[in-house]
C-alpha positions in Angstrom: -59.1 -50.8 -27.2 -57.0 -48.5 -24.2 -53.8 -50.3 -25.6 -54.5 -49.6 -29.4 -54.9 -45.8 -28.3 -51.6 -46.0 -26.3 -49.9 -47.5 -29.4 -51.1 -45.4 -31.7 -50.5 -42.2 -29.3 -46.7 -43.8 -28.7 -46.3 -44.3 -32.8 -47.5 -40.5 -33.1 -45.1 -39.3 -30.2 -42.3 -40.7 -32.2 -43.1 -39.4 -35.5 -43.3 -35.7 -33.8 -40.2 -36.2 -31.7 -38.2 -37.1 -35.3 -39.7 -34.3 -37.0 -38.6 -32.0 -33.8 -35.1 -33.0 -34.2 -34.8 -33.1 -37.6 -36.3 -29.1 -37.3 -33.9 -28.5 -34.6 -30.8 -29.8 -36.7 -32.3 -27.7 -39.3 -32.3 -24.4 -37.0 -28.5 -25.3 -35.4 -27.2 -25.6 -39.0 -28.7 -22.5 -40.2 -27.6 -20.8 -37.1 -24.3 -21.9 -37.4 -24.4 -21.1 -40.9 -25.0 -17.1 -39.9 -22.6 -17.0 -36.9 -19.7 -18.4 -40.0 -21.1 -15.7 -42.4 -20.4 -13.1 -39.8 -17.3 -14.0 -38.3 -15.5 -13.9 -41.9 -17.2 -11.0 -43.3 -14.9 -8.1 -42.6 -16.4 -5.4 -40.6 -15.5 -1.7 -40.1 -17.2 0.1 -37.4 -19.6 3.2 -38.0 -20.0 2.0 -41.5 -23.4 1.8 -43.5 -21.9 -0.5 -46.6 -22.6 2.5 -48.4 -19.3 4.6 -50.1 -21.5 8.0 -50.4 -25.1 9.2 -50.0 -27.0 11.3 -53.0 -30.1 12.7 -51.5 -33.8 11.6 -53.6 -33.7 15.5 -54.8 -30.0 14.9 -55.9 -30.8 11.5 -57.9 -33.6 12.9 -59.1 -31.8 15.5 -60.5 -29.2 13.4 -62.1 -31.6 11.1 -63.9 -33.8 14.0 -65.3 -30.8 15.9 -66.5 -29.3 12.6 -68.3 -32.7 12.0 -69.8 -32.9 15.8 -71.2 -29.4 15.5 -72.7 -30.3 11.9 -74.4 -33.2 13.8 -75.3 -31.6 16.5 -76.9 -29.3 14.1 -78.6 -31.9 12.1 -80.3 -33.8 15.0 -81.5 -31.2 17.2 -82.7 -28.4 14.8 -84.4 -29.4 13.4 -87.5 -27.3 10.9 -88.1 -27.8 7.5 -86.4 -24.4 6.1 -85.8 -23.4 9.6 -83.9 -26.5 9.4 -81.7 -25.3 5.6 -80.3 -22.1 7.5 -79.9 -23.1 10.4 -77.9 -25.6 8.7 -76.0 -23.2 6.0 -74.8 -20.5 8.7 -74.0 -23.0 10.1 -72.1 -23.9 7.0 -70.2 -20.1 6.3 -69.4 -19.4 10.0 -68.7 -22.3 10.4 -66.6 -21.1 9.1 -62.8 -17.7 11.1 -63.5 -19.7 14.6 -63.7 -21.6 14.0 -60.8 -18.4 12.8 -58.6 -17.1 16.4 -60.4 -19.9 18.3 -60.1 -22.2 17.0 -56.3 -18.5 16.1 -54.8 -17.9 12.5 -52.9 -19.7 12.7 -49.4 -18.7 10.0 -46.9 
C-alpha cells in the first residue's frame, strides 16, 4: 500500500512540475514581450500621451452647443438635402472652431 501511494504521489508531483514549468515559460514569454514593447515604444519625458486637455465643463459645452446647432438646423431648414449638408459641415467644422475659440493647451 505504501509503495502504491508513493508511486501516485510521484506521478502527481511530476504533473505539477510540468504545469509549473509551462506556467513559468508563459510568464517569461509575457515578460519578455512586455520588455520588448517597452523598448521599441518611443518615449517623451513629461508627456502623458495626450496632445491637449479639455476640462469636463468645456467638453460638455462643446457637445451641448453642437447638439443645439444640429437641432436648429433640423428644425429651421425645410429641405432634407440642405439639412444633411449643414449637419455634415457642422461635424467637420466643430473641431476647428473649438481649437480657434478655446485654443490648444499643453
